[in-house]
Structures are given as C-alpha cells and as structure tokens.
C-alpha positions in Angstrom: -6.3 -6.0 -3.1 -9.3 -5.1 -1.2 -10.5 -1.7 0.1 -7.4 0.3 -0.6 -6.7 3.4 1.5 -7.8 6.3 -0.7 -9.1 9.7 -0.1 -12.9 10.2 -0.2 -14.7 13.4 -1.4 -18.4 14.2 -1.7 -19.6 15.0 -5.3 -22.8 15.9 -6.9 -23.8 14.5 -10.3 -22.7 17.5 -12.3 -19.3 17.6 -10.6 -18.9 13.8 -11.2 -19.6 14.1 -14.9 -17.1 16.9 -15.3 -14.4 15.2 -13.3 -15.0 11.8 -15.0 -14.4 13.4 -18.4 -11.3 15.1 -17.2 -10.0 11.9 -15.6 -10.5 10.0 -18.9 -8.5 12.6 -20.7 -5.7 12.6 -18.2 -5.7 8.8 -18.1 -5.3 8.5 -21.8 -2.4 11.0 -21.7 -0.7 9.1 -18.9 -1.1 5.8 -20.8 0.4 7.2 -23.9 3.3 8.8 -21.9 4.1 5.5 -20.1 3.9 3.5 -23.3 6.4 5.7 -24.9 8.8 5.5 -21.9 8.5 1.7 -21.8 9.3 1.5 -25.5 12.5 3.5 -25.0 13.5 1.6 -21.9 12.9 -1.8 -23.4 16.6 -2.5 -24.3 17.6 -2.0 -20.6 15.3 -4.7 -19.4 16.7 -7.7 -21.3 16.1 -10.7 -19.1 19.3 -12.6 -20.1 21.3 -9.8 -18.4 20.1 -11.3 -15.1 19.4 -15.0 -15.8 22.0 -15.8 -18.5 21.7 -19.3 -19.8 18.9 -20.2 -17.4 16.5 -18.8 -20.0 16.5 -19.6 -23.7 17.6 -16.7 -25.9 19.3 -16.1 -29.3 22.6 -15.5 -27.4 23.1 -18.2 -24.8 25.9 -16.5 -22.9 27.0 -17.1 -19.3 26.2 -14.2 -17.0 28.0 -13.7 -13.6 25.5 -14.2 -10.8 22.9 -15.9 -13.0 23.0 -19.1 -11.0 22.2 -17.2 -7.8 19.5 -15.2 -9.6 17.8 -18.4 -10.9 17.9 -19.8 -7.3 16.2 -16.7 -6.1 13.5 -17.0 -8.8 13.0 -20.6 -7.9 12.6 -19.6 -4.2 10.0 -16.9 -5.1 8.1 -19.3 -7.3 8.1 -22.1 -4.7 6.3 -19.7 -2.3 3.3 -19.3 -4.6 3.2 -22.2 -7.0 0.7 -24.4 -5.1 -2.0 -22.0 -3.9 -3.9 -20.7 -5.8 -2.2 -22.0 -9.0 -1.8 -25.7 -8.4 1.4 -25.9 -10.5 4.5 -28.2 -10.2 7.0 -27.0 -7.6 10.2 -27.0 -9.7 11.3 -24.7 -12.5 13.5 -26.6 -14.9 16.1 -24.5 -16.8 16.5 -23.3 -19.4 13.1 -21.5 -19.1 11.2 -20.5 -22.2 12.3 -17.2 -23.8 11.2 -14.0 -22.1 10.7 -11.1 -24.4 12.0 -7.7 -23.2 8.8 -6.0 -24.2 7.2 -4.4 -21.2 3.5 -4.4 -20.4 1.7 -2.0 -18.0 -1.7 -3.0 -16.7 -3.9 -0.6 -14.8 -4.1 -1.5 -11.1 -7.5 -2.9 -10.1 -8.9 -3.8 -6.7 -12.3 -4.5 -5.2 -14.3 -2.2 -3.0 -16.8 -4.1 -0.8 -20.1 -2.6 0.2 -20.0 -4.1 3.6 -23.6 -5.3 3.5 -24.7 -8.9 4.2 -24.5 -9.8 0.5 -20.9 -8.7 0.4 -21.2 -7.0 -3.0 -18.0 -5.9 -4.6 -17.2 -3.2 -7.1 -14.1 -3.4 -9.3 -12.1 -0.2 -8.9 -9.5 0.8 -11.6 -6.8 3.3 -10.9 -6.0 5.8 -13.8 -2.6 6.7 -12.3 -1.2 3.3 -11.2 0.0 0.3 -13.3 1.4 -3.2 -12.7 4.5 -3.6 -14.7 5.6 -7.0 -16.2 7.2 -8.6 -19.2 4.7 -9.1 -22.0 3.6 -12.6 -22.8 0.7 -14.8 -23.8 -1.0 -14.6 -20.4 -1.6 -11.0 -19.3 -2.7 -10.4 -15.7 -6.4 -10.3 -16.3 -6.2 -13.8 -18.0 -4.2 -15.1 -15.1 -6.8 -13.9 -12.6 -9.6 -15.4 -14.7 -7.8 -18.8 -14.5 -7.4 -18.5 -10.8 -11.1 -17.5 -10.3 -12.3 -20.3 -12.6 -13.7 -17.9 -15.2 -11.3 -19.5 -17.6 -9.9 -23.0 -17.6 -6.4 -23.1 -16.1 -3.5 -23.6 -18.5 -0.4 -24.5 -16.4 2.2 -23.4 -18.9 0.5 -20.0 -19.4 0.1 -19.5 -15.6 3.7 -20.3 -15.0 4.8 -17.9 -17.7 2.7 -15.1 -16.2 4.1 -15.7 -12.7 7.7 -15.7 -14.0 7.1 -12.6 -16.0 6.0 -10.7 -12.9 8.7 -12.1 -10.6 11.4 -11.4 -13.2 10.6 -7.7 -13.2 10.6 -7.5 -9.4 14.0 -9.2 -9.4 15.4 -7.1 -12.3 14.7 -3.8 -10.5 16.2 -5.3 -7.3 19.4 -6.3 -9.0 19.6 -3.2 -11.2 18.6 -0.4 -8.9 19.7 2.3 -11.4 16.6 1.4 -13.4 14.4 2.2 -10.4 16.1 5.6 -10.1 15.6 6.2 -13.8 11.9 5.5 -13.5 11.7 7.8 -10.5 13.5 10.5 -12.5 10.6 10.1 -15.0 8.3 10.9 -12.1 7.0 7.4 -11.4 6.8 6.1 -7.9 8.1 2.5 -7.9 7.0 0.0 -5.3 6.7 -3.8 -4.9 3.5 -5.2 -3.5 1.9 -8.6 -3.1 -1.4 -9.5 -4.7 -3.5 -11.3 -2.1 -5.9 -12.7 -4.7 -2.9 -14.4 -6.4 -1.4 -16.0 -3.4 0.8 -13.1 -2.5 2.5 -12.9 -5.9 4.9 -10.0 -5.8 4.5 -7.4 -8.6 6.0 -4.0 -9.5 3.6 -1.0 -9.3 4.3 2.3 -11.0 2.4 5.4 -9.9 2.2 8.8 -11.7 2.6 11.8 -9.4 -1.1 12.6 -9.3 -3.5 11.9 -6.4 -6.9 10.4 -6.9 -10.0 9.9 -4.8 -13.3 8.1 -4.6 -16.8 9.5 -3.8 -18.7 7.8 -0.9 -19.8 4.2 -1.3 -23.5 5.1 -1.7 -22.6 7.4 -4.7 -20.5 4.7 -6.3 -23.4 2.3 -5.8 -25.8 4.7 -7.5 -23.5 5.0 -10.5 -22.9 1.3 -10.9 -26.6 0.5 -10.6 -27.4 3.0 -13.3 -24.7 1.5 -15.6 -25.5 -2.1 -14.7 -21.7 -2.8 -14.4 -20.1 -3.2 -11.0 -17.0 -1.2 -12.0 -15.8 2.3 -11.2 -12.7 4.4 -11.9 -10.8 6.5 -9.3 -11.1 10.2 -10.0 -8.1 12.4 -10.6 -7.9 15.3 -8.2 -7.6 18.3 -10.6 -5.9 20.3 -7.8 -3.1 17.8 -7.9 -2.5 18.5 -11.5 -1.6 22.0 -10.7 0.7 20.9 -7.9 2.7 18.0 -9.4 5.8 17.6 -7.2 9.2 18.1 -8.8 11.7 15.6 -7.2 14.7 17.3 -8.8 13.7 20.7 -7.4 13.2 19.1 -4.0 16.6 17.3 -4.0 18.4 20.5 -5.0 16.7 22.4 -2.2 17.9 19.7 0.3 
C-alpha cells in the first residue's frame, strides 16, 4: 500500500509534540477497546462454522455449504500462491486447525519521498487495523519472508494466507457480523495488499480521522530519530465530532 490518500496539515514542532502525545494516548485506548471487543466476539468467528470437515477441529462435523466454501478458498488461494509466495498451487483438506482467536495488526504503508533515490518512510495508522485469525505467522513476519528479510517457510506462509482469506470469507458469508462490527463503530472494508500479490484482507477503522504533515516535515522528524517510520496523527477535532450511526439511521 503506497502513498495512501490522507489529509495533510501544516504543523510546527510544538504542535507536533503535543499532538503526537495525544495520538499515542488515543491509540492505546483504541487498541485496548478493540482487543476487548475481539475477545468477546471470538466465539462467533469459529472457522468450522464455515469450512466444516475441510479443516481439522475437535468436532469434525459436516457443515452445509462447506464444500462450496472450501472451493472458494481454493480459488482465492490459487490467485496469489505463486507470486510473491512461491507456494504449491493446491490446498489439501483437511487443513490444519484454525484457532478462533482474532488478531488485529495496525495498518502500515509506505510514503515515498519522490526523489531520485526513492526513499520510503513506513507510516502506521493508529486508527486502522488488519483483522485475521491468530497463528504462528503474523503479518509482519509474512512480509519479512516475502521481502527476503527472513527465510521463507512455506507452511507458515500458507497458514498466514489462509488466516487472512478465511476472515474475508467469514464476513462475506455471515454479514450479520459485519453489521455488528459497524454497530461497535468500526468501518469494515476488504482491500488488497499490493506488496503481497493482491492478498485480500479485512481492515477495521475507528471513527476518527487522521492526517499527516508535509513530506519535508516528516523527513526532518525521521532524520532526527534515525528511523524511517512515522505515525499518522489523530485530528483532535474529530474526537469531538465522532459520528453516531444509530442517531443518523433514526434521523433517516
């Protein structure tokens, strides 16, 4: 995900320090809130409710529609298995067990400077997360394997891919769960990660807008820190104007 569309605002150093502290506090509160929600929702996301005997579980029960669901999973997998992962094309059931524990990873993307050297800064969103089933290969490890920073482990890569695809499919087949997440004030969308061959993932977004300062300001900050990474800043005005979907639906 490169150069996402996001609002830009000028800041001076004093404003930046104040807003960065406020953003960290808000981000921690949002993380804690989401973690609590995912813990409560965990029983509703049991993978065997969709895939039945096509995945190993303590209760290997037939589930209506599981054959079609597995065929869809196989189709999605076949679209990305080769590039950039270099994995075998076929999935052979039953798949290894999938825990119904849910994991939320902060959305990250790269902001390119546009100069001849093509320098990139990793940007982290404090209000958006990628949702998946928890496993031995979290998203950052999968990306490290694809980039070559870590040696590729085929079984771990396959697990991570399936864990993201399964969440996408689960919300598609059980749309009431999407409505429940929206009632908890998360925006839910599916997007493709270009750096992972177009792998589809579920993104949750809290109802708070963020922004970035101009590129030259970001460059100054990253040069001072020595780390090419930056976090989006929460617009404090948005905190005071969080939308209320229930109120809006009743007005309609």
